[in-house]
C-alpha positions, 0 to 999 in steps of 0.5 A: 487472551489479551495481546500486549500492544509494544511500542508504536511507530509511524512508518513511511510507505512508497508504493512505486507501480511501473505502469498506469493501467490502460486508460487511466487518465482518460475522461472518467477513468481514474487510478490511485491508491484507494483509502478506506472511504473507497477514495483514489490518491493519485500518485506523483508520475515519475520521469521513468514512467511510473507513478509513486504513492507515500503514506504514513502508516502506524504499526504496532507489535503484538505478543511476543511473535514478530507480527506487526498491526498496521492502522491507518486510512489506507490499510484494508484487510484482516490484522494478519492479511494486511494490504493496500489498495491499487485501484482503476474505477470509471467516474461515469458509472452510477455507482462509479465501478471498479475495473480492476483493483490490485492487492499490495502485500504488506504481510512481508514487514517485520516488527524487527524491520521495523522497530530498529528503522532510525527516524525517516527511514520508511520502506518501498516496494514496486509493483508492475501496472497489470494484472488484479487480485493479490499482485506479487512484489517486484525486486525481492519486496518491501525494501528499507529507504532512507 
């Protein structure tokens, strides 16, 4: 059975990393939001020392469920478990080597949250700068902004 595709919504996501990992920004070490081409995109340093990353992704609802399909150059993983990568790598290695990658889950966002959001609204989440693998979202997960 082919899933029926519902309306598309462009959604702004703001990810705040409370602290950059030790060594990030030193010569040779690079930290940022990873796209599917394995490029890292630097965030914006905040006055409190955190780093903010802002992207826009395309979303659709699939079938009758409350599930969201996320699409865009920063979306990783299978459709049922999408995530963002926040990564640290050593540019000096040949080829550049990953030191640590953090998976930021998107699965907590539902269609019922996204579809009624007014134009210009988005969602924000916070993560700690430590750890690797799937990291927990702080403060209740993704929260609507705007």
